[in-house]
C-alpha positions, 0 to 999 in steps of 0.5 A, spaced: 919 217 817 918 211 820 912 210 814 918 209 809 922 205 814 916 200 814 918 195 809 926 196 810 927 195 817 921 193 821 918 187 816 924 184 813 927 180 818 921 175 819 920 173 812 927 172 811 927 168 817 922 163 814 925 163 807 932 161 810 930 156 816 923 154 815 922 147 813 916 143 809 919 136 812 924 134 817 931 133 814 931 126 815 925 125 810 928 130 805 935 126 805 931 119 804 927 121 799 930 126 794 925 126 789 921 131 794 925 136 791 922 136 784 916 138 787 919 145 788 924 145 783 919 143 777 914 149 779 909 144 782 908 148 788 906 154 785 899 154 782 895 160 779 890 159 784 895 160 790 897 166 787 889 169 786 888 166 793 894 170 796 892 176 792 885 176 795 887 175 802 892 181 801 886 185 799 881 183 804 887 184 810 888 191 807 881 193 806 879 191 813 885 195 816 883 201 813 876 201 814 876 199 821 881 205 822 876 209 819 870 207 823 874 207 830 876 215 828 870 216 825 867 223 828 874 225 831 879 230 828 885 226 827 890 228 822 893 225 817 900 223 820 896 220 826 892 216 822 898 214 818 901 211 824 895 207 826 895 204 819 902 203 819 902 199 826 896 195 824 899 193 817 906 191 821 902 187 826 898 184 821 904 182 817 907 179 823 901 175 825 901 172 818 908 170 818 907 167 825 901 163 822 905 161 816 911 158 819 911 151 819 917 149 824 919 154 829 926 156 831 929 161 836 931 165 830 923 165 828 921 168 835 927 172 835 926 176 828 919 177 831 921 180 837 926 184 834 921 187 829 917 189 834 922 192 838 925 196 832 919 199 831 917 201 838 924 203 839 924 207 832 918 210 834 920 213 841 926 215 838 923 219 832 918 222 836 923 224 842 928 228 837 923 230 831 918 235 834 918 240 829 920 235 823 918 238 816 914 244 819 909 239 822 906 241 829 908 238 835 901 240 838 905 242 844 904 250 842 
């Protein structure tokens, strides 16, 4: 269940905080030089090579997460649900690390969004694990 909530609840807040509160330049500089807004308004900030670099970085991160998890669980009898939970956790922490690296100006809202995302993830994980022992006919391994 929490695999489906991953993008909606656990990883949506930090990118929103960056989009709303992150600053490329201090307020005084932007007010004194309004021509700096032309850079984004005219699309000069968005280049084709930036898209491909981001795409390659995303592919690298996803492959690294997947194959590290495959290597760690090699030779074990881990099930698809446990493996999926591991991958989901790794993806969430990779996204939060990427967000932390991309943030240019930290505010309390940035820090709060990161903490809230991790807290919501683990709170839901614990609550769901506690209440859903036989969901969808899945074995709870307590028989």
